[in-house]
C-alpha positions as CSV (number, residue, x, y, z in Angstrom):
1,M,-77.8,81.8,35.0
2,A,-78.8,85.3,32.8
3,V,-76.9,87.2,35.4
4,D,-73.7,84.7,34.7
5,I,-74.1,85.3,31.0
6,D,-74.4,89.3,31.5
7,G,-71.2,89.3,33.8
8,A,-69.6,87.1,31.0
9,L,-70.6,89.1,28.2
10,F,-69.2,92.4,30.3
11,I,-65.7,91.0,30.7
12,A,-65.4,89.3,27.4
13,W,-64.6,93.0,26.2
14,P,-61.7,94.2,28.2
15,A,-60.6,90.4,27.9
16,G,-60.6,91.1,24.1
17,V,-58.7,94.0,24.3
18,V,-56.1,92.6,26.2
19,A,-55.8,89.5,23.6
20,L,-55.8,92.3,20.6
21,A,-53.2,93.5,22.2
22,I,-50.8,91.3,23.1
23,W,-51.9,89.9,19.4
24,V,-51.0,93.0,17.8
25,F,-48.1,94.4,20.0
26,T,-46.2,91.6,21.1
27,K,-46.6,89.2,18.1
28,R,-47.7,86.0,20.6
29,Q,-51.0,84.1,20.9
30,P,-52.8,85.2,23.5
31,W,-53.6,82.0,25.4
32,G,-53.0,83.2,28.9
33,V,-55.9,85.9,28.3
34,L,-58.6,82.9,27.7
35,I,-57.5,81.1,31.4
36,A,-57.5,84.5,33.1
37,Y,-60.9,85.2,31.9
38,A,-62.1,81.4,32.6
39,A,-60.9,82.0,35.9
40,A,-62.8,85.3,36.4
41,M,-65.8,83.9,35.4
42,A,-65.8,81.0,37.3
43,F,-64.9,83.4,40.6
44,M,-68.0,85.4,39.2
45,V,-70.4,82.1,39.5
46,A,-69.3,80.5,42.4
47,T,-69.3,84.1,44.6
48,Y,-72.0,85.7,42.2
49,P,-71.4,89.0,43.7
50,R,-74.1,92.1,43.3
51,G,-74.2,95.9,43.5
52,A,-71.0,97.5,44.8
53,D,-69.0,94.3,44.9
54,L,-70.0,93.4,41.1
55,Q,-68.9,96.9,40.4
56,R,-65.3,96.7,41.9
57,L,-64.9,93.3,40.3
58,Y,-66.0,95.0,37.0
59,L,-62.9,97.3,37.9
60,A,-60.5,95.2,38.8
61,V,-61.1,93.3,35.6
62,E,-60.4,96.7,33.6
63,L,-57.5,97.7,35.6
64,A,-55.7,94.0,35.0
65,A,-56.7,94.5,31.4
66,M,-55.5,98.2,31.2
67,C,-52.2,97.3,32.8
68,A,-51.8,94.1,30.2
69,S,-52.3,96.2,27.8
70,L,-50.5,99.1,28.1
71,G,-47.3,96.5,29.0
72,C,-47.9,95.6,25.3
73,L,-47.8,98.8,23.9
74,L,-44.9,99.3,26.1
75,V,-43.3,96.3,24.3
76,W,-44.0,97.3,21.1
77,F,-43.1,101.2,21.3
78,R,-39.1,99.4,22.4
79,S,-39.5,97.0,19.5
80,R,-39.3,99.7,16.6
81,E,-41.5,97.9,14.7
82,P,-42.9,100.7,12.1
83,L,-46.6,102.1,12.7
84,S,-49.1,99.7,10.8
85,L,-52.9,100.2,10.5
86,K,-53.6,97.4,12.9
87,A,-51.1,98.5,15.7
88,V,-53.2,102.3,15.3
89,A,-56.4,101.0,15.6
90,T,-55.1,98.7,18.6
91,G,-53.4,101.5,19.8
92,I,-56.7,103.8,19.9
93,I,-59.0,101.5,21.6
94,V,-56.0,100.8,24.7
95,S,-56.2,104.4,24.4
96,V,-60.0,105.0,24.9
97,E,-60.3,101.9,27.6
98,L,-57.7,103.5,29.4
99,A,-59.9,107.0,29.6
100,M,-62.8,104.9,30.3
101,V,-61.1,103.7,33.8
102,T,-59.9,107.3,34.7
103,G,-61.8,109.6,33.5
104,G,-65.3,107.6,32.2
105,P,-67.6,105.9,33.8
106,Y,-65.6,103.8,36.4
107,R,-64.7,106.8,37.9
108,G,-68.3,106.7,39.6
109,N,-71.0,104.3,39.8
110,I,-70.9,102.4,36.4
111,F,-74.1,101.2,36.7
112,L,-75.4,104.7,36.7
113,T,-73.0,106.5,34.2
114,W,-73.0,103.6,31.3
115,Q,-74.7,106.3,29.0
116,R,-71.4,108.1,29.1
117,A,-69.1,104.6,28.2
118,Q,-71.5,104.1,25.0
119,Q,-70.8,108.0,24.1
120,I,-66.9,107.1,24.7
121,L,-67.1,103.7,22.6
122,I,-68.7,105.4,20.1
123,V,-66.2,108.4,19.4
124,M,-63.7,105.7,19.7
125,F,-65.1,103.6,16.5
126,M,-65.8,107.1,14.8
127,A,-61.9,107.1,15.1
128,I,-61.1,103.6,14.2
129,I,-63.1,104.2,11.0
130,A,-61.5,107.5,10.2
131,V,-58.3,105.8,10.8
132,H,-59.4,103.1,8.1
133,V,-60.5,105.9,5.6
134,A,-57.4,108.0,5.2
135,S,-55.4,104.6,5.2
136,I,-57.5,103.4,2.3
137,W,-57.5,107.0,0.7
138,R,-53.6,107.4,1.1
139,S,-53.2,103.8,-0.7
140,R,-55.6,105.0,-3.6
141,D,-53.8,107.9,-4.0
142,S,-50.3,106.2,-4.3
143,T,-51.4,103.8,-6.8
């Protein structure tokens, strides 16, 4: 049961990124993500993957999340909506997730290189904080 909880928490992040991208970039409710998340969890519980199989499952979930998130980002670009703070923050998150899949811990053994992922996530959160501070600073100067 602890393994299932760990797996559920691990794939909750990419599912959350997709849900956020759908909500921010397309202005739709992300109920489909919840259904896909439940299906992935059911698959994990039914098959109980280990080792390389678990790593491939995590990579598949990340790749699916990145495809969906980038699709939402493209929809937003085509809509020509004005830039907002939540769009910038979501764009940073999607970009960092893409970097994690293409050049981060998913290139090797995710279980051995997870420290690299933590470092990438720290940089991501620092960038989001910087964007928010700049936004607050700009709004303060304009009043």
